[in-house]
C-alpha positions in Angstrom: 0.0 0.0 0.0 1.2 3.5 -0.8 -0.8 5.3 1.9 -3.9 5.1 4.1 -6.3 6.1 1.3 -5.0 3.2 -0.8 -5.8 0.9 2.1 -9.4 2.2 2.3 -9.8 1.8 -1.5 -8.6 -1.7 -1.2 -11.1 -2.5 1.5 -14.0 -1.0 -0.6 -13.0 -2.8 -3.7 -12.8 -6.1 -1.8 -16.2 -5.6 -0.2 -17.8 -4.9 -3.6 -16.3 -8.2 -5.0 -17.1 -10.4 -2.1 -19.1 -13.5 -2.7 -20.9 -15.0 0.3 -19.0 -18.3 -0.2 -15.6 -16.7 0.2 -16.4 -13.7 2.4 -14.5 -15.1 5.4 -11.3 -15.9 3.4 -11.4 -12.5 1.6 -12.0 -10.6 4.8 -9.2 -12.4 6.5 -6.8 -11.7 3.6 -7.7 -8.0 3.4 -7.4 -7.7 7.2 -4.0 -9.3 7.2 -2.8 -7.1 4.4 -4.1 -4.0 6.3 -2.3 -5.1 9.5 0.9 -5.6 7.5 0.6 -2.1 6.0 0.0 -0.5 9.4 2.8 -2.5 11.1 5.2 -1.4 8.4 4.1 2.2 8.6 4.5 2.1 12.4 7.9 0.4 12.1 9.2 3.2 9.8 7.9 5.9 12.1 9.3 4.0 15.1 12.8 3.9 13.5 12.8 7.6 12.9 11.9 8.2 16.5 14.3 5.6 17.8 17.3 7.2 16.0 16.4 10.5 17.7 16.6 8.6 21.1 20.0 7.2 20.0 21.2 10.8 19.3 19.8 12.0 22.6 21.7 9.2 24.4 24.9 10.0 22.6 24.5 13.8 23.2 24.1 13.2 26.9 26.8 10.5 27.3 29.6 11.2 24.8 32.0 11.9 27.7 32.0 8.2 28.7 35.2 6.6 27.6 33.5 3.4 26.5 31.2 5.1 24.1 31.2 3.0 20.9 28.9 2.1 18.0 28.8 -1.5 19.4 27.7 -0.4 22.8 25.0 2.0 21.5 23.8 -0.6 19.0 23.4 -3.1 21.9 21.5 -0.6 24.1 19.0 0.1 21.4 18.8 -3.5 20.0 20.3 -2.7 16.6 23.1 -4.4 14.7 26.1 -2.2 14.4 25.8 -2.2 10.6 22.1 -1.1 10.6 22.7 1.6 13.3 25.7 2.9 11.3 23.5 3.2 8.2 20.7 4.9 10.1 23.1 7.2 11.8 24.7 8.3 8.5 21.2 8.9 7.0 20.1 11.0 10.0 23.3 13.0 10.7 25.3 12.9 7.4 28.4 11.6 9.2 29.8 8.5 10.8 29.2 7.6 14.4 32.8 8.1 15.3 33.0 11.5 13.6 29.9 12.6 15.5 31.2 11.6 18.9 34.6 13.1 18.1 33.0 16.4 17.2 31.0 16.4 20.5 34.1 15.5 22.5 36.4 18.0 21.0 33.8 20.8 21.1 33.4 20.1 24.8 37.2 20.2 25.3 37.3 23.5 23.6 34.6 24.9 25.8 36.3 23.6 29.0 39.6 25.2 27.9 37.9 28.5 27.2 36.4 28.2 30.7 39.9 27.8 32.3 40.6 24.0 32.2 44.4 23.7 31.7 45.4 20.1 32.7 45.4 18.1 29.4 45.2 14.7 31.2 42.1 15.8 33.2 40.6 17.4 30.1 41.1 14.3 28.0 39.3 12.2 30.7 36.4 14.6 31.1 35.9 14.4 27.3 35.8 10.6 27.1 39.4 9.9 26.1 41.5 7.4 28.1 44.7 8.5 26.5 45.8 12.1 26.7 48.2 11.7 23.9 45.5 10.4 21.5 43.3 13.2 22.7 46.0 15.7 21.8 46.5 14.1 18.4 42.8 14.2 17.6 42.5 17.8 18.8 45.5 18.9 16.7 44.1 17.1 13.6 40.9 19.1 13.9 42.2 22.5 15.0 45.8 22.5 13.8 47.2 23.0 17.2 47.6 21.0 20.4 45.3 21.6 23.3 48.1 23.4 25.1 48.7 25.7 22.1 45.0 26.3 21.8 44.7 27.1 25.5 47.7 29.6 25.3 46.0 31.3 22.3 42.8 31.6 24.3 44.6 33.2 27.2 46.6 35.5 24.9 43.5 36.7 23.0 41.0 36.7 25.9 
């Protein structure tokens, strides 16, 4: 079925054609098709809403060092591959890129607010390794967290 109007038309056409001898079978068949349509429509709507819950979860928990596609997929009962494809459709980027953007943005805000210890900063942003954190930060901003912090103090 293309839409709800199509379902109604299908029901009306079926009722017109019904023969008393096969009314039960035809009614059951039409009813099953209708339920299938409604279930599919609900499932599609539910996936759209569920991916919003996934994003909300990530936005509130990106600082956790064990944040991963595998973990989030498990929490929301998706396969990693399916969640990855839904994620890209919804956000336009990969899961890891999205989490990295959130984490580095948070690090930047913390530094602008006065956070100076790179090891603590890395931990607060979900990185277990301060050197990896510094590398990711530099890849994105072209300077290490320490260099960025110095430039903030100099300009602010």
